[in-house]
N, C-alpha and C positions, 0 to 999 in steps of 0.2 A: 689303336682307336684314336680318332681325332678328338680335339678339344671340344668341338661343337657337339659331337655325338655324346661324349662323356658328360658335357653340361646338360644335355637333354635327359640322359639317363639319371643323373643325380637330381635334377629337378623333379622328375617323376617319383623317384624314391623319396625325396623330401616331402612331396605332396601326399603320398600315400601313407607315410609313417609318422607324420608330424604329431598326430594325436595318440600315438602309442607311447607307453612309458619306457622309452629307450632313449639313449643319448643322441641328440640331433647331430652332434659333431661326429660321433662314431659312424652313423649311417651315411655320412658323406665321405668319410675316410676309407671305410671297408671296401666299397666297390672299386676305388682307385687301387687298392692293394690287390684285390682279387683279379682285376683286369690287367695288372702289371703296368699301370701308367703312373706318371708323376702326378702328385697332388696339384690342383689348380691354384692353390694359394689361399691365404687368409682373406684377401679382398673378395674372392669368389664366394667363400663360405659366408662372409658377412652379407654379400648381395643376395644369396639364396635365402638366408634367414630373414633379411629385410623384406624380400618378396613374399615369404610366408606370412610375416606379420601383417603386411598390407592386405593380403588375401583374406586373412582371418578377420581383420577390422572391417573389410568390405562386406564379408558374409554376415557379420553380426552387427552391422551398422544400425539397424532398427532397434535392436535390444540395447545397444550402447547409447543411442539417442534417448530412449525411454528412461534408462537409468540416470542419464545426465539431467533430464527434465525433472525427475523425481527428487533430485537433491534440491 
């Protein structure tokens, strides 16, 4: 499996499972082990988690802005 395809699959898994009470690091590691490919590294994991953080902040931007104004 190519790194680009694996990155796409891991991104989809990250997006679908982020709000489940399971380890984010584990659901990035397990598909790599299942498909028998090497892990893409710590920098990739950090980038995926940062992307998730930015997506969540963007989705809740109105609520975050309201909470900030209420302070």
